[in-house]
C-alpha positions in Angstrom: 64.7 68.0 130.2 66.6 70.8 130.1 64.2 73.9 129.8 67.0 75.9 128.0 67.5 73.1 124.9 63.7 73.3 124.4 63.7 77.1 124.5 66.5 76.7 122.1 65.2 74.3 120.0 61.6 76.3 119.7 59.4 72.7 121.1 57.5 75.7 122.1 56.4 75.8 118.2 56.2 72.0 118.3 53.5 71.9 120.7 51.5 74.9 119.4 51.5 73.0 115.8 50.8 69.2 117.4 47.7 72.0 119.5 46.2 73.1 116.2 45.0 70.0 115.1 42.8 69.3 118.6 39.5 68.0 118.6 38.4 69.1 121.8 40.0 71.9 124.7 40.7 68.7 126.2 43.6 67.8 123.3 45.0 71.5 122.8 45.6 71.6 126.9 46.9 68.6 126.7 49.1 69.4 123.3 50.7 72.2 125.2 51.5 70.5 127.9 53.7 68.2 126.0 56.5 66.6 127.8 59.4 64.3 126.5 59.4 61.6 128.9 62.4 59.0 129.7 61.4 55.5 130.6 61.3 53.5 127.1 58.0 51.3 127.7 56.3 54.8 127.7 57.6 56.5 124.7 57.1 53.0 122.6 54.0 52.9 123.8 53.3 56.2 123.0 54.3 55.3 119.4 52.5 53.2 119.4 49.6 54.8 120.0 50.7 57.1 117.4 50.8 54.9 114.8 47.7 52.9 115.8 46.3 56.3 115.1 47.8 57.1 111.9 46.2 53.7 110.4 42.8 54.4 112.2 42.7 58.0 110.7 43.5 56.4 107.3 41.0 54.3 107.5 38.5 56.9 108.3 38.0 56.1 112.2 38.2 59.0 113.2 37.2 59.2 117.2 34.5 61.1 117.2 35.3 63.8 119.9 34.1 67.2 117.9 31.8 69.2 120.9 33.4 67.9 124.0 34.3 70.8 126.5 36.6 70.8 129.8 34.5 71.1 132.5 37.5 69.1 135.2 36.3 72.4 137.1 33.4 72.5 137.4 33.1 68.7 138.2 36.2 69.4 140.9 33.8 72.3 142.4 31.2 70.0 143.0 33.0 67.8 144.6 33.4 70.2 147.4 29.8 70.7 147.8 29.8 73.4 145.1 26.3 73.7 143.5 26.9 74.4 139.7 24.6 76.1 137.0 22.1 75.5 134.9 24.6 76.2 132.0 27.7 74.4 133.4 25.7 71.2 134.1 24.0 71.4 131.0 27.8 71.1 129.1 28.3 67.8 131.5 25.6 66.6 130.2 26.6 67.1 126.7 30.2 66.0 127.7 28.8 62.2 128.2 26.7 61.9 125.6 30.2 62.5 123.2 32.3 60.5 126.0 29.5 57.5 125.4 29.8 57.6 122.0 33.8 57.7 122.7 33.3 54.1 124.6 31.9 52.8 121.6 34.0 53.8 119.1 36.5 52.4 121.0 34.5 48.5 121.0 34.4 49.4 117.5 37.5 49.3 117.3 39.7 47.3 119.6 40.1 44.9 117.8 41.8 46.1 114.8 43.3 48.2 117.2 44.8 47.2 120.2 46.1 50.0 122.2 43.2 52.2 121.1 40.6 50.7 122.7 42.6 49.9 125.9 41.9 53.6 126.7 38.5 51.8 127.4 39.3 50.4 130.6 39.5 53.7 132.4 36.5 55.3 130.7 33.3 55.1 133.4 28.9 54.5 133.0 27.6 57.6 133.6 24.1 57.1 131.8 22.7 57.3 134.9 24.3 60.9 135.8 23.3 61.9 131.7 19.9 60.6 132.1 18.8 62.5 135.3 20.7 65.8 134.1 18.4 65.5 130.5 15.3 64.9 132.1 16.2 68.0 134.4 17.7 70.7 132.0 16.9 71.3 128.0 20.1 71.9 125.5 20.6 75.2 126.1 20.5 75.1 130.1 16.9 75.9 131.2 15.5 73.7 133.8 12.2 71.9 132.4 9.2 72.4 133.4 9.0 68.1 134.5 12.1 68.4 136.4 10.0 68.1 139.7 6.4 68.0 140.6 6.4 71.1 142.9 8.2 72.9 139.8 5.8 71.9 137.5 2.5 73.5 139.5 4.8 76.7 140.2 5.1 77.1 136.6 1.3 76.5 135.7 0.4 79.4 138.6 2.8 81.3 137.6 1.5 81.1 134.2 -2.3 81.9 135.4 -1.3 85.3 136.9 0.3 86.3 133.6 -2.6 85.4 131.3 -5.0 87.1 134.1 -2.1 90.0 134.4 -2.0 90.6 130.3 -5.7 90.0 129.9 -6.3 93.2 132.1 -3.9 95.2 130.2 -5.7 94.9 126.7 -8.6 95.4 128.5 -7.1 98.3 129.8 -5.8 98.7 126.2 -9.1 98.9 125.0 -10.5 102.4 126.6 -9.4 105.3 124.6 -8.6 107.0 127.8 -5.6 105.3 127.6 -4.6 104.7 124.9 -4.5 108.5 123.8 -1.4 108.8 126.8 -0.2 105.3 125.3 2.9 107.0 123.3 2.7 103.1 121.7 -0.7 101.0 122.1 1.1 97.5 124.1 2.3 96.4 126.9 5.5 95.6 127.7 7.5 94.5 130.5 10.4 95.6 132.6 12.3 93.6 135.0 9.4 91.3 135.9 6.6 93.9 136.3 4.4 94.5 133.3 4.4 98.0 132.5 2.6 100.5 129.4 4.5 103.5 127.5 2.4 106.0 128.8 4.3 110.4 127.6 5.8 112.0 129.9 3.0 114.6 129.7 0.4 112.8 130.9 2.1 110.8 133.4 0.0 112.1 136.5 -3.2 110.5 134.4 -2.6 107.0 135.3 -2.3 105.3 138.8 0.3 103.5 139.2 4.3 102.5 139.8 7.3 104.1 138.2 9.8 101.5 136.8 11.5 102.8 134.3 11.3 106.3 131.8 13.2 106.4 127.8 17.0 107.4 128.1 15.0 110.3 126.2 12.5 111.2 128.6 9.7 111.2 127.1 8.4 107.8 127.8 7.6 106.9 131.3 7.0 103.0 131.8 3.9 102.4 134.4 3.4 99.2 135.9 -1.0 100.4 136.8 -2.8 99.8 140.1 -4.9 96.9 138.5 -2.1 94.9 138.1 -0.1 95.8 141.2 -2.1 92.4 143.5 -1.3 90.3 140.7 1.7 91.6 140.2 2.6 91.1 143.8 1.4 87.6 143.6 3.6 87.1 140.2 6.8 88.0 142.4 6.0 85.8 144.9 5.4 82.9 142.8 8.6 83.7 141.1 10.7 83.6 143.9 9.9 80.3 144.9 10.7 78.9 141.3 13.7 80.8 141.3 13.5 78.5 145.2 13.1 75.1 143.6 15.3 75.3 141.0 18.0 76.4 143.0 17.4 73.1 145.0 17.1 70.7 141.9 20.4 72.3 140.5 22.5 71.6 144.1 20.6 68.0 143.5 21.9 67.7 140.7 25.5 69.0 141.7 24.9 66.4 143.9 24.8 64.0 142.1 27.4 65.0 139.8 30.0 65.4 143.0 29.3 61.3 143.5 31.4 60.9 140.6 33.3 63.2 140.6 36.3 60.4 140.6 35.7 58.6 138.2 34.4 61.6 136.0 37.9 63.1 136.3 39.6 60.3 135.5 37.1 59.8 132.3 38.0 63.1 131.4 42.1 62.5 131.2 41.3 59.6 129.2 39.5 62.5 126.7 42.3 64.3 127.1 44.7 61.1 126.1 42.9 60.4 123.4 43.0 63.7 122.1 46.1 64.3 122.1 47.1 60.6 120.6 44.5 62.7 117.3 47.0 65.1 117.6 49.7 63.6 117.5 48.1 60.9 114.1 46.7 63.9 112.4 50.4 65.9 112.4 51.9 62.9 111.5 49.6 62.2 108.6 49.7 65.8 107.7 53.7 66.0 107.4 54.5 62.4 106.3 55.9 61.6 109.4 57.3 57.7 110.8 57.7 55.9 113.7 61.5 56.2 114.6 63.2 52.3 116.2 64.0 53.3 119.5 67.1 51.8 121.2 69.4 52.6 124.2 72.5 51.5 123.3 73.3 55.7 121.8 72.9 54.9 118.2 70.8 57.5 115.8 70.5 57.6 112.5 68.4 59.6 110.3 67.5 59.2 106.7 65.9 62.0 104.8 65.0 63.8 107.6 63.5 67.3 107.5 63.6 70.8 110.2 59.7 70.7 111.8 59.9 74.6 112.2 61.4 75.0 109.1 58.6 73.0 107.0 55.6 74.6 108.6 56.6 78.1 108.1 57.3 77.3 104.0 53.7 75.5 103.9 52.5 79.1 105.7 54.3 81.1 103.2 52.8 79.1 100.1 49.5 79.1 101.0 49.6 83.1 101.1 50.9 83.1 98.3 48.3 81.6 97.2 46.3 82.9 98.6 47.8 86.8 97.3 47.5 85.3 94.1 43.8 84.0 94.1 43.3 87.3 95.4 44.9 89.0 92.3 43.4 86.6 89.6 40.4 87.3 90.9 40.1 91.3 91.4 39.1 93.4 88.6 41.4 95.8 87.1 41.9 98.8 88.8 43.3 102.0 87.7 45.1 103.0 90.9 46.9 101.7 93.5 45.8 102.2 96.5 48.9 102.6 99.5 48.3 100.3 102.4 50.0 103.2 104.5 47.9 105.6 103.8 48.8 107.2 101.2 46.5 109.0 97.9 46.5 106.4 95.2 48.5 106.3 92.3 46.9 106.9 89.2 48.5 104.9 86.8 49.5 107.7 84.6 51.9 108.8 87.9 53.9 105.1 86.9 54.2 106.1 82.9 51.9 104.3 81.8 48.0 105.2 80.6 46.5 101.8 80.5 44.8 99.9 83.3 47.0 97.9 85.6 46.2 94.8 88.1 46.6 96.8 91.2 49.5 94.3 93.9 49.8 95.2 97.1 52.2 97.9 97.7 52.8 96.2 101.7 53.8 92.9 100.4 56.5 94.4 97.8 54.3 93.9 94.9 54.1 96.2 92.0 51.1 96.2 89.7 52.2 93.4 87.2 53.0 95.1 83.6 54.0 98.3 84.9 57.3 100.6 84.7 59.5 101.1 87.7 58.0 103.2 90.2 59.6 107.1 90.1 62.2 108.0 91.4 60.3 111.2 93.6 58.2 108.6 95.3 59.6 107.4 99.0 61.9 104.9 99.9 60.0 102.9 101.8 58.2 102.1 98.0 61.7 101.2 96.7 61.3 97.4 97.6 59.0 96.5 94.6 61.8 94.1 93.5 61.4 92.3 96.2 59.3 89.8 96.2 58.3 87.2 98.8 59.6 84.1 98.7 58.5 81.0 96.7 56.7 83.9 93.6 58.6 84.3 90.7 59.0 88.2 89.8 56.9 89.6 87.4 58.4 91.5 83.8 57.1 95.7 85.0 60.5 96.3 83.2 60.1 99.3 80.2 58.5 97.2 77.3 62.0 99.5 75.4 64.5 98.0 77.4 65.9 94.8 76.9 63.5 92.1 78.5 66.2 90.0 81.2 65.2 86.0 81.5 66.4 85.6 84.8 63.6 87.8 86.4 61.8 83.8 85.4 64.2 81.7 86.9 62.2 79.2 89.7 63.1 81.2 92.8 65.9 79.9 95.3 66.6 80.2 98.6 68.4 78.4 101.3 67.1 74.5 102.4 64.3 75.0 99.3 64.1 72.6 95.7 61.5 73.3 93.4 58.6 70.1 93.8 58.8 70.9 89.5 62.5 69.8 89.6 63.6 66.4 88.3 65.9 66.4 90.9 64.7 67.7 94.2 67.6 67.1 96.1 70.0 68.6 93.3 67.8 71.8 93.2 68.7 74.7 95.5 66.3 77.3 95.9 67.3 81.4 95.1 64.7 83.8 95.7 64.6 86.9 98.1 62.4 86.3 101.2 59.6 88.1 102.8 60.3 89.7 106.1 58.2 87.3 108.0 60.0 84.2 106.1 63.1 86.2 107.2 62.1 87.1 110.8 61.3 83.5 111.0 64.7 82.5 109.5 67.4 84.5 112.2 66.2 82.1 115.1 66.9 79.3 112.4 70.3 80.0 111.5 70.7 79.4 107.6 67.3 77.9 106.9 66.8 81.3 104.4 68.5 84.2 102.8 67.6 87.1 100.5 69.9 88.5 98.0 69.6 91.8 96.3 68.6 90.9 92.3 71.9 92.3 90.6 73.7 89.7 92.7 70.8 86.7 91.6 71.5 88.0 87.8 75.2 87.7 88.5 75.3 84.2 89.9 72.7 82.1 87.4 74.7 79.3 86.6 75.9 77.9 82.5 73.5 75.6 82.5 70.7 77.8 83.2 72.0 80.5 80.0 72.5 78.2 77.6 69.1 76.5 78.5 67.8 80.0 78.3 69.4 81.8 75.7 67.3 80.3 72.7 64.2 82.2 74.5 66.0 85.9 74.8 64.3 87.2 71.8 60.4 86.2 73.0 59.6 88.1 76.0 56.8 86.6 77.7 53.1 86.4 77.2 50.4 88.7 79.2 49.0 85.7 81.2 52.8 84.8 82.0 52.9 88.3 83.5 49.1 88.7 84.8 49.5 85.1 86.1 53.1 84.1 88.4 54.0 80.8 88.7 54.1 79.6 91.9 56.3 76.6 92.8 56.2 75.2 96.0 59.4 74.6 98.1 60.3 71.8 100.6 63.1 71.4 103.0 65.9 70.0 101.6 66.8 66.6 104.2 69.4 65.1 105.4 71.3 61.9 106.6 73.5 61.7 109.9 74.2 59.5 112.3 75.5 58.4 115.6 76.9 56.0 118.0 78.1 53.5 115.7 82.0 53.6 114.6 82.2 57.7 116.5 80.1 59.5 118.8 80.9 63.2 118.1 80.4 64.3 115.1 82.3 67.7 113.7 80.5 69.8 110.9 82.2 72.5 109.2 81.3 74.3 105.8 80.2 78.1 105.3 77.7 80.3 106.8 74.1 79.5 105.8 75.3 76.2 104.1 73.0 74.3 107.2 75.2 73.5 109.5 72.0 75.2 112.4 69.8 73.9 110.3 71.0 70.0 110.3 72.1 70.2 114.3 69.3 71.7 115.6 67.1 69.2 113.1 69.1 66.2 115.3 67.8 67.8 118.4 64.3 68.6 118.3 63.7 65.3 116.3 65.0 63.2 119.7 63.1 65.0 121.2 60.1 64.3 119.7 60.2 60.7 119.7 60.4 61.3 123.3 57.3 62.6 123.1 55.6 60.1 121.5 55.4 61.7 118.4 55.9 60.9 115.4 59.1 62.6 113.3 59.7 63.8 109.6 62.7 61.1 108.3 62.2 58.5 106.1 61.1 54.9 107.3 64.7 53.1 109.2 65.5 55.5 111.6 66.4 54.9 114.5 66.8 57.8 117.5 68.5 56.4 121.1 66.5 57.2 124.6 68.1 59.8 125.9 68.1 61.4 129.1 69.2 64.9 128.3 69.3 67.2 125.2 72.0 70.1 126.3 72.7 73.0 123.0 74.1 75.6 123.1 73.3 77.7 119.8 72.8 81.2 118.4 74.5 84.2 120.4 73.3 84.9 123.8 75.4 88.1 124.7 73.8 90.5 127.4 74.1 93.4 128.3 72.5 94.1 131.6 74.8 90.8 132.6 78.1 92.2 130.7 78.4 89.1 129.1 79.8 89.1 125.6 79.6 86.2 122.8 82.6 84.2 123.7 81.4 84.5 127.7 77.8 83.2 127.3 79.3 80.6 125.3 81.5 80.1 127.9 78.5 79.9 130.5 77.0 77.7 129.1 79.0 74.9 128.1 80.0 74.5 132.0 76.0 74.5 132.6 75.7 71.6 130.2 79.0 69.6 131.1 77.4 69.8 135.1 74.2 67.9 133.7 75.6 65.9 130.9 75.7 62.2 131.5 76.5 59.1 129.0 73.4 58.9 127.5 73.0 62.8 126.8 72.8 64.6 123.5 75.0 67.7 122.6 74.6 70.4 120.6 77.5 73.2 120.4 77.2 76.0 117.1 80.4 77.4 116.4 82.5 76.0 118.9 85.8 78.5 119.5 84.4 81.3 118.1 84.1 84.6 120.0 87.9 85.0 120.3 91.5 84.5 119.7 91.2 82.2 116.6 94.5 80.0 118.6 93.3 79.9 121.3 89.6 78.7 120.3 90.6 76.2 118.9 92.5 75.1 122.2 89.7 75.9 124.4 87.7 73.4 121.1 89.7 70.1 121.5 89.9 70.8 125.2 85.4 70.3 125.1 86.1 67.6 122.9 88.0 65.8 124.5 85.6 66.3 127.4 82.9 65.1 125.4 85.0 62.5 124.6 85.6 61.6 128.1 81.8 61.9 129.3 80.6 59.5 126.8 77.9 61.4 125.3 76.6 61.9 122.0 77.3 65.1 120.2 77.1 67.0 117.3 79.5 70.7 117.3 80.0 73.0 114.1 82.5 75.4 113.5 85.1 77.5 111.6 88.3 76.7 112.9 90.4 74.8 111.2 92.7 73.6 113.8 89.9 71.6 115.2 88.9 70.4 111.2 91.6 68.1 111.6 90.3 66.9 115.6 88.8 63.4 114.1 92.3 62.2 112.9 93.7 62.1 116.5 90.3 60.8 117.7 89.1 57.4 116.6 85.3 58.3 117.8 85.2 61.2 116.2 84.3 62.3 113.1 84.2 64.9 110.3 80.8 66.1 108.0 80.8 68.5 105.3 77.9 70.7 104.3 77.9 70.6 100.8 78.5 74.3 98.0 78.5 74.6 95.1 81.7 77.4 94.9 80.5 77.6 90.9 76.9 79.6 91.8 78.0 80.0 95.1 74.7 78.0 96.1 75.1 76.0 99.6 72.9 72.7 98.6 71.9 71.7 102.6 73.3 68.8 102.5 75.9 67.0 105.7 78.7 64.4 104.5 80.3 62.9 106.3 83.3 62.0 106.4 84.5 65.5 104.4 85.6 68.1 105.7 84.5 71.9 104.2 85.8 74.6 103.6 85.1 77.8 103.9 85.7 79.6 100.4 86.2 82.6 101.3 88.3 83.1 99.0 86.9 81.8 95.9 83.7 84.2 97.1 85.5 86.7 97.5 87.1 85.7 93.6 83.5 85.2 92.5 81.7 88.8 93.9 84.6 90.7 92.0 87.0 91.6 94.6 90.1 92.8 93.2 92.3 90.3 91.9 95.2 91.6 93.5 93.6 91.6 97.5 92.4 88.1 96.9 96.0 86.8 95.2 97.8 88.2 98.5 95.2 87.0 100.7 96.0 83.5 99.1 99.9 83.9 99.4 99.6 84.2 103.0 97.5 80.9 103.8 100.6 79.5 101.4 102.4 80.8 104.4 100.7 79.3 107.2 100.4 75.9 106.1 102.5 74.3 107.9 100.6 70.5 108.7 100.6 69.3 105.5 96.7 69.8 104.5 97.3 70.6 101.1 99.2 67.9 100.4 98.5 64.9 97.9 98.5 62.8 100.7 95.7 65.1 102.8 93.8 64.7 99.7 93.7 60.6 99.5 93.0 60.9 103.3 90.1 62.4 103.0 88.9 60.6 100.0 89.8 57.0 101.2 87.8 58.4 104.2 84.7 59.9 102.4 84.5 56.3 100.2 84.3 54.7 103.9 81.8 56.4 105.1 79.7 56.0 101.9 80.3 52.2 102.2 79.1 52.4 106.0 75.7 54.4 104.8 74.9 51.8 103.0 75.2 49.1 105.0 73.3 50.7 107.7 70.6 51.1 105.9 70.6 47.7 104.2 70.4 46.6 107.8 68.1 48.9 108.9 65.0 47.8 105.9 66.6 43.9 107.1 65.6 44.7 110.9 62.4 45.9 109.1 61.6 43.2 106.8 62.2 41.0 110.0 59.9 42.7 112.4 57.0 42.7 109.6 57.2 39.3 109.2 57.6 38.2 112.6 54.7 40.9 113.3 52.1 38.3 110.2 53.7 35.6 112.1 52.1 36.3 115.3 48.9 37.7 113.5 48.6 34.4 112.0 49.3 32.6 115.1 46.7 34.7 116.9 44.1 33.8 114.0 44.5 30.0 114.4 44.6 29.8 118.3 40.8 32.4 117.6 40.0 30.3 114.7 40.9 27.1 117.2 38.9 28.3 120.1 35.4 29.0 118.0 35.2 25.6 116.7 35.2 24.3 120.0 32.6 27.0 120.9 30.7 25.5 118.1 30.7 22.0 118.7 29.6 22.8 122.4 26.7 24.5 121.4 23.5 23.6 123.3 20.0 24.7 123.0 19.9 28.3 125.0 22.9 29.7 124.7 23.0 32.7 123.4 24.8 33.3 119.7 25.5 36.0 117.1 24.6 36.2 113.5 26.9 38.4 112.2 25.0 39.0 108.8 21.6 39.8 110.8 23.7 42.2 112.9 25.7 42.0 115.8 23.6 43.9 118.0 20.8 41.0 118.1 22.1 38.5 120.1 19.4 35.2 120.1 18.9 31.6 121.5 19.8 28.7 120.4 16.8 26.7 119.6 17.8 23.5 118.5 21.1 22.1 116.7 21.3 19.4 114.1 25.1 18.3 114.1 25.2 16.0 111.0 23.6 18.9 109.1 25.7 21.2 109.9 22.5 23.4 110.9 21.2 24.7 113.4 18.1 26.9 115.3 18.0 30.4 116.0 15.8 32.6 117.5 15.8 36.0 117.4 13.1 38.2 118.3 9.7 37.1 117.8 11.0 34.8 114.4 13.4 31.9 114.5 15.5 31.7 111.4 17.8 28.7 110.3 21.0 29.0 109.8 24.6 27.4 109.5 26.2 26.7 112.4 29.9 28.0 111.0 27.8 31.1 110.4 27.1 31.2 114.5 29.4 33.2 117.1 28.9 32.6 120.6 28.5 35.5 123.0 31.1 34.7 125.3 33.6 35.1 122.9 32.2 38.5 121.4 31.2 40.0 124.5 33.7 38.8 127.2 33.1 38.4 131.7 32.1 42.3 132.6 34.2 42.7 135.3 33.5 43.8 138.8 31.7 46.7 140.1 34.2 49.8 140.1 33.1 53.6 141.8 34.0 54.4 137.4 31.5 52.0 136.0 28.4 52.4 138.1 26.5 56.2 138.7 24.3 56.3 141.9 21.9 58.4 139.4 21.4 55.1 137.4 18.2 55.7 135.8 16.8 58.3 137.3 15.3 61.0 134.8 13.2 63.3 136.9 13.9 65.2 140.3 11.0 64.2 143.0 
């Protein structure tokens, strides 16, 4: 797919988020290299694997991948004859043990999750190699004495020589003349030589070789001449030991090299399994569902949420909760420590003599219950009223001033609703944002917004005012000031469809209304689905297999290339048309912007005509009035609008298909106290310029009829999706029942053919304890089974012929054999 579009949609952040759920470096690497597939069969297979993994995780069956290491580089080097280090071989052995555990895990879950169980087919058998390495190395990578007979003999000789050297040194330390010249009465080891710590002034009184001096030059470490011969013998033996160890490592490396190809293939299976684990954990954590895939170009998203925006709000909530918990658990302090390094501000400087609970000034907070900062403080500390997104402001106002309950309103920010609201879909966020969140949302265009405190006060709705009027006389308790509530916030879901009655959707509405987030959501979810990821949308959502997602979002002007905003859009759209096919999805933000409105509208219409001629799916956003009527002249195009509450000036972020969004510029200007004569004059100019009948009653009737038709169409599609889901579930249930009936029939036939000597399994005695039939009494439906040294009387209905439980093993392949099978010792 188009790499530039992936960058605009920030798909790299999805990769990073998925990789954070990995159990091993193999999964992290695979997740960071995630790419959308263009093969429908492959996409459906990966989606089914993700679904099975979510079911397995829900059942508590997690793959035992923890501790698996990425040793593929060492395996590749062994294949070309390189000698691996001891720690590399130890890591390979550790990974082989985990692979054996994963192999058993896949066998265990294979019956319930056949696609996961099928991954076992490409996992090799390397128990011989693991035993060989374990027989030569310990867990820390040290070569064992038992690795070879020669190494064992050499190390015994080394131990004997060391013991003789130490005995000689202990005898010397008992001599008063020697103890007199030592810095401390003990010997030590420098390199591989045993030495005595002699004081600098007595270095000439002990014959021997100087190997080191201390940093202060007060101590000289001398190897006595009495142990020089034995030390030379020790060095010789250690050289022989090193040579033998190198020979053992070379042999072990050769064993790894002989199975390098199937071993590398096995590690690829481990990477695939860990990637599936990442996708499953991500799906469960963010309440995702598998989409229904098609090739007819139909896109139906129900309750879709932007995954990156949802992640940002989660992280923000965690950060705020941690901050509040730190505040609650901290002891009261009379001072505020300024994060910039300034001196602490004492409580009397703040106009209060009582100790206050301290907030971090760098996080835009103030001591709860304190008065505003005095005017002589630097401007850098003037942002105390700008709280982090999601937090409720604390009333740090003068107790003598009138208390303002607006400070305790639930925070409101774009695309968010408080979870405590009775109707999450109708709630709208409204709070200032932290710098981190504002920086993140700048790329999402419309995800968040922040407004001054005074403006928020003016924007309180009449319902909120009436609800609060009874409480204005009673200020909040001290506990409410010191323990602020942090309502969680969530992304407002959207419903969008394409490819049914229309292929092009033109979204209009005011700025910060969520238009850009909407088109980013559609593009990002389409890419995620083709990567095998579940999507953050309701069950029954449908996506078409796309050959490309082509986006032009944001301002890409370049000073170096002398490109204006309009020029950059034109260049990008030209590139999009050179790649687009009827199976592509085109996303255009602010179509026709950056130039004269009339020419921009004409160019926008031409672009929409070209998209219609190609026959692909497209979603565009615009503010140009002339493009809002394009859908009336093209049956393949439909309008949509983002919802906006003109009374409170708050966007609601829902997308209404079949409606036309108004910019509401005059209403917003009037609500923001622009002089009335200016707004009235602008209204008269608009009346004069209307010549297309948009304000006529007929226009309103057409709009209402189109909107009602769209609502009925969405309801019909929802019912159709539910019916399809029910049909698929019933079909699967029928197939499962038929399969179970066939299996039961085969089992009954196999039990009827049982003869003495046949191998069987008795489940209540353990699947891992197979036995042999001793006698069968068909009339009594009884049998005698020998398991180990005991005979058991069981019913025939309890027996499972082992041929049904353990299929015949396939022919031997390089991936299932090892030249070192059963070999635990290097001879």
